[in-house]
Structures are given as C-alpha cells and as structure tokens.
N, C-alpha and C positions, 0 to 999 in steps of 0.2 A: 533496513541499514539507516542511521538517521544519521545526519552530514551535519560536520560542525562549519558555522564559517565567519573568515577572517571579520566581517565585519556584517550589520545589520540587512538586511536583503527587502529593497522599493517593494512596497507591497501594492500594488495596483488590479485590474480587471482578470492582469497574467499569471499574477504572481498573489500568492493567498496562507496565511497558515492549518492548520487543519488543527480540531482534539484526535489526541491520541488517547488509547483505547484503554483503561483503568481495570481493567479484568480479560480475560480470556472468557471466549464465549464459551457455549458447549459443545457439545458434537452432536451433531446434524442441527447447529441453526444457522438458516438461510445468510449469507456475506456476501459483502459486494468488495470487492477491491478494486485500485489503478494502478497506471506508474508507468515504468515504464523495462526495457528487455526484452528477455525472453518468458514463452510461456509454457517451455518445454522442458527439462532437463533428464538427462539418464539417470541423476540419483535420486528424482524427488520418485516419494511411495505416494504420493496423494496426485488425484485427478481435481482441478477446479473448472468444471464445464463453465464456458466460454459462453455470457447469453447479453445480447445486448438487443 
C-alpha cells in the first residue's frame, strides 16, 4: 500500500524515504521486509518465515 500525504513529510533520523523495487524478484529469491500490521492472514496462500 502506498500513502499519499497532504504535505511533504519532515525527514529526520526516524522518518526517511526508501527506494521502490523496479521489478519483481524471481521465485525462490530471499527477501527482507519490514512494516507494520499483522503477520498472518487467513486468506494468504503464502508463508513468510520470521527471521530476526
């Protein structure tokens, strides 16, 4: 999900931008993700192991 802000965000040591992917990774590629929300969904058909 992308968010559209009413005004530009103030960037600092807690808020910054990230580069968006320019293509989809190939099947089997190891990826790192971060974000907020739930890590389980009854509708999800994918399994994402949690690695810390």
